MARDOSE-798979 format. One record per residue (C-alpha): x, z, y; residue in one letter. Coordinates in steps of 0.25 Angstrom, whole numbers, plus 5000, padded with zeros to 4 digits. Example, Ala and Ser with C-alpha at 12.3 -4.5 7.8 and 13.67 -1.06 7.14 Angstrom:
BEGIN
{atom {5049,5031,4982},'A'} {atom {5055,5029,4996},'S'} 
***
This chain:
BEGIN
{atom {5000,5000,5000},'M'} {atom {5006,4996,5014},'N'} {atom {5005,5008,5023},'L'} {atom {5010,5004,5037},'N'} {atom {5020,4994,5032},'G'} {atom {5025,5002,5020},'L'} {atom {5021,4999,5006},'E'} {atom {5016,5012,4999},'Y'} {atom {5014,5014,4984},'H'} {atom {5000,5021,4983},'L'} {atom {4994,5026,4970},'E'} {atom {4979,5028,4970},'A'} {atom {4971,5035,4959},'D'} {atom {4957,5041,4957},'G'} {atom {4944,5041,4965},'H'} {atom {4938,5050,4975},'G'} {atom {4942,5055,4989},'S'} {atom {4956,5051,4992},'P'} {atom {4968,5060,4990},'L'} {atom {4981,5056,4996},'L'} {atom {4993,5062,4988},'M'} {atom {5007,5063,4994},'L'} {atom {5019,5065,4985},'H'} {atom {5032,5073,4987},'G'} {atom {5046,5069,4990},'F'} {atom {5052,5061,4978},'M'} {atom {5037,5059,4973},'G'} {atom {5027,5047,4972},'S'} {atom {5013,5045,4968},'S'} {atom {5018,5048,4954},'D'} {atom {5020,5062,4959},'S'} {atom {5005,5065,4957},'W'} {atom {5004,5061,4942},'S'} {atom {5002,5076,4938},'S'} {atom {4989,5077,4947},'I'} {atom {4985,5062,4949},'R'} {atom {4976,5061,4937},'G'} {atom {4968,5073,4941},'G'} {atom {4967,5070,4956},'L'} {atom {4962,5056,4953},'A'} {atom {4950,5062,4946},'Q'} {atom {4946,5067,4960},'H'} {atom {4952,5059,4971},'F'} {atom {4957,5045,4975},'Q'} {atom {4972,5048,4975},'L'} {atom {4981,5041,4985},'L'} {atom {4996,5043,4981},'M'} {atom {5006,5035,4989},'P'} {atom {5021,5035,4986},'D'} {atom {5026,5040,5000},'L'} {atom {5037,5032,5007},'V'} {atom {5051,5034,5000},'G'} {atom {5044,5037,4987},'H'} {atom {5039,5030,4974},'G'} {atom {5034,5016,4975},'Q'} {atom {5032,5015,4990},'T'} {atom {5040,5005,4997},'A'} {atom {5054,5009,5002},'F'} {atom {5057,5008,5017},'T'} {atom {5070,5011,5024},'P'} {atom {5063,5014,5037},'E'} {atom {5064,5030,5038},'L'} {atom {5052,5031,5048},'T'} {atom {5043,5027,5036},'R'} {atom {5047,5040,5029},'Y'} {atom {5043,5049,5041},'H'} {atom {5031,5058,5039},'M'} {atom {5023,5052,5050},'G'} {atom {5025,5038,5045},'S'} {atom {5021,5041,5031},'V'} {atom {5009,5049,5036},'A'} {atom {5005,5036,5044},'R'} {atom {5006,5028,5031},'D'} {atom {4998,5038,5023},'L'} {atom {4987,5038,5035},'A'} {atom {4987,5023,5033},'T'} {atom {4985,5025,5018},'L'} {atom {4973,5034,5020},'I'} {atom {4966,5025,5030},'G'} {atom {4952,5029,5033},'E'} {atom {4951,5038,5021},'R'} {atom {4950,5053,5022},'N'} {atom {4960,5058,5011},'V'} {atom {4964,5071,5004},'N'} {atom {4979,5073,5005},'L'} {atom {4989,5079,4996},'L'} {atom {5004,5080,4998},'G'} {atom {5015,5086,4989},'Y'} {atom {5028,5091,4995},'S'} {atom {5033,5080,5004},'M'} {atom {5019,5074,5003},'G'} {atom {5013,5087,5007},'G'} {atom {5021,5087,5020},'R'} {atom {5017,5073,5022},'L'} {atom {5002,5076,5019},'A'} {atom {5002,5087,5029},'L'} {atom {5008,5078,5040},'Y'} {atom {4997,5067,5036},'L'} {atom {4986,5078,5037},'A'} {atom {4991,5083,5051},'I'} {atom {4993,5069,5057},'H'} {atom {4981,5062,5050},'Y'} {atom {4971,5073,5048},'P'} {atom {4959,5064,5049},'H'} {atom {4964,5057,5036},'L'} {atom {4965,5070,5027},'I'} {atom {4953,5077,5021},'R'} {atom {4961,5088,5014},'K'} {atom {4976,5091,5012},'L'} {atom {4984,5096,5000},'I'} {atom {4999,5100,5002},'I'} {atom {5007,5103,4990},'I'} {atom {5020,5109,4991},'S'} {atom {5021,5104,5006},'G'} {atom {5025,5109,5019},'S'} {atom {5023,5106,5034},'P'} {atom {5038,5103,5036},'G'} {atom {5049,5112,5042},'L'} {atom {5045,5121,5054},'A'} {atom {5058,5122,5061},'T'} {atom {5068,5112,5067},'L'} {atom {5080,5119,5060},'D'} {atom {5073,5118,5046},'Q'} {atom {5070,5103,5049},'Q'} {atom {5084,5100,5053},'I'} {atom {5090,5107,5040},'A'} {atom {5080,5100,5031},'R'} {atom {5082,5087,5037},'R'} {atom {5097,5088,5035},'R'} {atom {5095,5092,5021},'A'} {atom {5085,5080,5018},'D'} {atom {5094,5070,5025},'D'} {atom {5106,5075,5016},'A'} {atom {5097,5073,5003},'L'} {atom {5092,5060,5008},'A'} {atom {5106,5055,5010},'D'} {atom {5109,5059,4995},'R'} {atom {5097,5052,4990},'M'} {atom {5101,5039,4997},'D'} {atom {5114,5039,4988},'G'} {atom {5108,5044,4975},'Q'} {atom {5100,5039,4963},'S'} {atom {5086,5044,4962},'I'} {atom {5091,5052,4950},'E'} {atom {5101,5059,4958},'Q'} {atom {5091,5061,4969},'V'} {atom {5080,5067,4960},'V'} {atom {5091,5076,4953},'A'} {atom {5095,5082,4966},'E'} {atom {5080,5084,4971},'W'} {atom {5076,5091,4958},'E'} {atom {5087,5101,4960},'E'} {atom {5080,5107,4973},'L'} {atom {5073,5121,4971},'P'} {atom {5060,5115,4974},'L'} {atom {5059,5109,4960},'W'} {atom {5063,5121,4952},'Q'} {atom {5049,5126,4948},'S'} {atom {5049,5134,4936},'S'} {atom {5036,5128,4931},'T'} {atom {5040,5113,4933},'F'} {atom {5037,5107,4919},'S'} {atom {5046,5096,4913},'Q'} {atom {5035,5086,4914},'L'} {atom {5033,5089,4929},'A'} {atom {5048,5088,4931},'Q'} {atom {5048,5075,4924},'A'} {atom {5036,5069,4932},'Q'} {atom {5043,5073,4945},'L'} {atom {5056,5068,4941},'R'} {atom {5050,5054,4937},'A'} {atom {5044,5053,4951},'V'} {atom {5057,5056,4958},'R'} {atom {5065,5047,4950},'L'} {atom {5056,5035,4954},'A'} {atom {5060,5037,4969},'Q'} {atom {5070,5029,4977},'N'} {atom {5081,5038,4983},'P'} {atom {5081,5030,4996},'R'} {atom {5066,5032,4998},'G'} {atom {5067,5047,4996},'L'} {atom {5079,5048,5005},'A'} {atom {5071,5041,5016},'L'} {atom {5059,5050,5013},'S'} {atom {5067,5062,5015},'L'} {atom {5073,5058,5028},'R'} {atom {5059,5053,5033},'G'} {atom {5050,5063,5028},'M'} {atom {5058,5075,5023},'G'} {atom {5054,5089,5027},'T'} {atom {5066,5089,5037},'G'} {atom {5060,5078,5045},'V'} {atom {5045,5080,5043},'Q'} {atom {5038,5084,5056},'P'} {atom {5035,5099,5054},'P'} {atom {5020,5101,5053},'L'} {atom {5018,5116,5054},'W'} {atom {5013,5117,5068},'D'} {atom {5002,5107,5064},'Q'} {atom {4996,5114,5052},'L'} {atom {4986,5123,5060},'P'} {atom {4980,5110,5065},'K'} {atom {4977,5104,5051},'L'} {atom {4963,5105,5048},'R'} {atom {4963,5098,5035},'I'} {atom {4960,5107,5023},'P'} {atom {4973,5109,5016},'T'} {atom {4978,5114,5002},'L'} {atom {4992,5119,5001},'L'} {atom {4998,5119,4987},'M'} {atom {5011,5125,4983},'V'} {atom {5018,5130,4970},'G'} {atom {5020,5145,4970},'E'} {atom {5034,5143,4966},'Q'} {atom {5037,5134,4978},'D'} {atom {5042,5145,4987},'A'} {atom {5045,5137,4999},'K'} {atom {5032,5129,4999},'F'} {atom {5024,5142,4996},'V'} {atom {5029,5148,5009},'Q'} {atom {5026,5135,5016},'I'} {atom {5012,5134,5011},'A'} {atom {5009,5148,5015},'H'} {atom {5013,5145,5029},'Q'} {atom {5005,5132,5029},'M'} {atom {4992,5138,5024},'V'} {atom {4993,5148,5036},'G'} {atom {4994,5137,5046},'L'} {atom {4984,5127,5040},'L'} {atom {4970,5130,5045},'P'} {atom {4963,5124,5032},'H'} {atom {4973,5126,5021},'A'} {atom {4974,5134,5008},'S'} {atom {4986,5136,4999},'L'} {atom {4986,5135,4984},'E'} {atom {4998,5141,4976},'M'} {atom {5001,5134,4963},'I'} {atom {5006,5144,4953},'P'} {atom {5019,5143,4946},'N'} {atom {5024,5130,4952},'V'} {atom {5034,5125,4962},'G'} {atom {5034,5113,4972},'H'} {atom {5029,5102,4963},'S'} {atom {5015,5108,4962},'V'} {atom {5008,5095,4957},'P'} {atom {5017,5093,4945},'L'} {atom {5019,5108,4942},'E'} {atom {5005,5111,4942},'A'} {atom {4996,5099,4942},'P'} {atom {4984,5105,4936},'H'} {atom {4983,5116,4947},'L'} {atom {4987,5105,4958},'T'} {atom {4976,5096,4953},'L'} {atom {4966,5107,4953},'A'} {atom {4969,5112,4967},'S'} {atom {4969,5098,4973},'V'} {atom {4956,5095,4968},'V'} {atom {4950,5108,4971},'R'} {atom {4954,5107,4985},'F'} {atom {4951,5093,4988},'L'} {atom {4937,5094,4981},'E'} {atom {4933,5107,4988},'D'} {atom {4923,5103,4999},'D'} {atom {4925,5116,5006},'G'} {atom {4940,5114,5008},'A'} {atom {4937,5102,5017},'S'} {atom {4928,5111,5026},'Q'} {atom {4940,5120,5029},'C'} 
***
């Protein structure tokens, strides 16, 4: 699908009200395999490969990886529809940005293991330097080397991460292009993302925050977010870490369906 001059790969499935699903860094539309079948029984799923990922066309133009540019592409994809929006990790940051800047397009919002970015300039500068250094390494490595380094991060060391979930996640990561990942990190990494903390109190969209209880950093962020969002609830998923949809697919599926099909939530 051509969105503002860039060819996006889009997977669609199911019937019902539209649900736009945004994957995390090193992910793709295949990242939703653990909950796709169940969600497709309730909703029309729209699952794009975000720029720099999966089968979406590669472009060397860094500005196309900026959060504002990607959000504009997604707004074009949504068109006249009023959609539910779900984002995981990097996709959660993007989903929050999209909901804040295009609230008229979003019915309900679900953020899994996501954040509004970094609050202070010092934090942003430090993270940007770290992300740029990682992107530089990615540019000179094979995808196998990139994935091996990424999987050493503490974020992925959940004690309940099954071998099957690990294999599914690794397969999606190994299908990526290191150059595209590097550009995504430089264009839409946490260090360069516009911080959204100050705008949370203005967001009127019913929102569900989901986080794994073993994901200590994002548990703290989620508690801060739910205190600032006027119409938000927080659901802690027990015994899992950052990769909530893969580590706890049944609980994730049940929570998403319950929240989106609850007519009361839309009246918050």
